[in-house]
GUZA-83653 format. One line per 2 residues: number of its first residue (from 1); their letters; for each residue x, y, z of C-alpha. Coordinates in steps of 0.02 Angstrom, whole numbers, plus 50000, padded with zeros to 5 digits. Layout:
! residues N
NUM = A = X:Y:Z  ...
! end
This chain:
! residues 149
1 = XX = 50000:50000:50000  50074:50168:49949
3 = XX = 50123:50290:50086  50089:50475:50094
5 = XX = 50248:50520:49998  50192:50411:49852
7 = XX = 50020:50492:49855  50100:50665:49856
9 = XX = 50212:50619:49709  50067:50541:49613
11 = XX = 49954:50691:49637  50094:50811:49591
13 = XX = 50134:50711:49434  49952:50709:49380
15 = XX = 49937:50896:49409  50097:50932:49313
17 = XX = 50040:50821:49169  49869:50903:49162
19 = XX = 49943:51078:49167  50070:51035:49033
21 = XX = 49936:50956:48924  49811:51099:48939
23 = XX = 49948:51227:48911  50016:51135:48758
25 = XX = 49841:51122:48685  49809:51305:48724
27 = XX = 49658:51265:48832  49720:51339:48995
29 = XX = 49880:51435:49031  49885:51496:49211
31 = XX = 50024:51598:49286  50159:51522:49395
33 = XX = 50073:51562:49561  49911:51484:49501
35 = XX = 50003:51329:49442  50082:51310:49615
37 = XX = 49911:51329:49697  49834:51203:49578
39 = XX = 49974:51083:49621  49940:51106:49806
41 = XX = 49754:51074:49782  49797:50916:49686
43 = XX = 49912:50856:49825  49779:50893:49956
45 = XX = 49655:50794:49852  49781:50653:49841
47 = XX = 49799:50646:50030  49616:50666:50079
49 = XX = 49556:50485:50057  49666:50430:50202
51 = XX = 49590:50548:50330  49496:50396:50394
53 = XX = 49659:50322:50463  49796:50382:50578
55 = XX = 49899:50466:50442  49996:50626:50409
57 = XX = 49857:50679:50291  49731:50659:50431
59 = XX = 49834:50762:50551  49851:50900:50421
61 = XX = 49667:50905:50374  49601:50900:50551
63 = XX = 49729:51028:50608  49673:51145:50469
65 = XX = 49489:51112:50510  49524:51151:50693
67 = XX = 49604:51318:50649  49465:51367:50527
69 = XX = 49329:51312:50650  49411:51414:50787
71 = XX = 49415:51568:50675  49232:51543:50630
73 = XX = 49182:51527:50812  49285:51681:50859
75 = XX = 49195:51778:50722  49029:51712:50790
77 = XX = 48991:51623:50626  48918:51473:50715
79 = XX = 48819:51409:50567  48974:51389:50460
81 = XX = 49072:51319:50608  48939:51187:50636
83 = XX = 48937:51139:50451  49126:51120:50453
85 = XX = 49118:51017:50612  48983:50905:50539
87 = XX = 49082:50878:50379  49241:50842:50478
89 = XX = 49151:50699:50566  49097:50612:50405
91 = XX = 49258:50514:50369  49245:50435:50542
93 = XX = 49082:50345:50500  49162:50227:50375
95 = XX = 49300:50100:50377  49469:50126:50294
97 = XX = 49454:50113:50108  49268:50133:50131
99 = XX = 49170:50278:50059  49322:50395:50054
101 = XX = 49396:50276:49927  49250:50281:49805
103 = XX = 49236:50363:49634  49086:50466:49687
105 = XX = 49175:50535:49840  49316:50591:49724
107 = XX = 49188:50701:49635  49083:50752:49784
109 = XX = 49213:50796:49918  49309:50919:49808
111 = XX = 49147:51009:49765  49175:51107:49925
113 = XX = 49309:51200:49825  49167:51268:49718
115 = XX = 49030:51280:49848  49125:51366:49989
117 = XX = 49168:51525:49891  48992:51530:49819
119 = XX = 48896:51502:49980  49011:51585:50106
121 = XX = 49074:51732:50003  48947:51751:49863
123 = XX = 49081:51728:49729  49051:51649:49557
125 = XX = 49103:51467:49533  49197:51481:49368
127 = XX = 49362:51549:49435  49368:51404:49558
129 = XX = 49332:51267:49432  49517:51234:49391
131 = XX = 49548:51209:49577  49403:51086:49586
133 = XX = 49474:50989:49438  49648:50988:49515
135 = XX = 49577:50921:49678  49478:50787:49585
137 = XX = 49632:50734:49486  49734:50721:49645
139 = XX = 49595:50622:49729  49584:50501:49581
141 = XX = 49773:50480:49581  49757:50416:49759
143 = XX = 49624:50292:49708  49728:50231:49559
145 = XX = 49883:50209:49669  49778:50113:49794
147 = XX = 49716:50005:49648  49533:50047:49676
149 = X = 49500:50040:49488
! end
């Protein structure tokens, strides 16, 4: 079973390949900073399926969720804090390689990249679509490396 370093490398390779391909075809040519961010989103997507185990990815995600939840509570945005807390509990209801390792979760979980800016900030979804795709590609790279297909 691949470790977190393999999942990071796989997600980064997929992101680099997708960016090179879309740039070469002239479909999408982001700046350097955007490419770095897209790579990070892909790596995060590649680590997420293992949040249901004691892993470095889990510690990262729950640490980030704790910080964001604390900020939301401090700002008295209890509704958003409760939604984040609810979503953070979801991986715990399944077994390892359960629902977090499914094709539909790879499409659904990253949708928060689109929905959060829309619902929380009132922003349009289109600028965030490349980040959604990067997260989905990273997520699928995890599933491929775990031989779920």
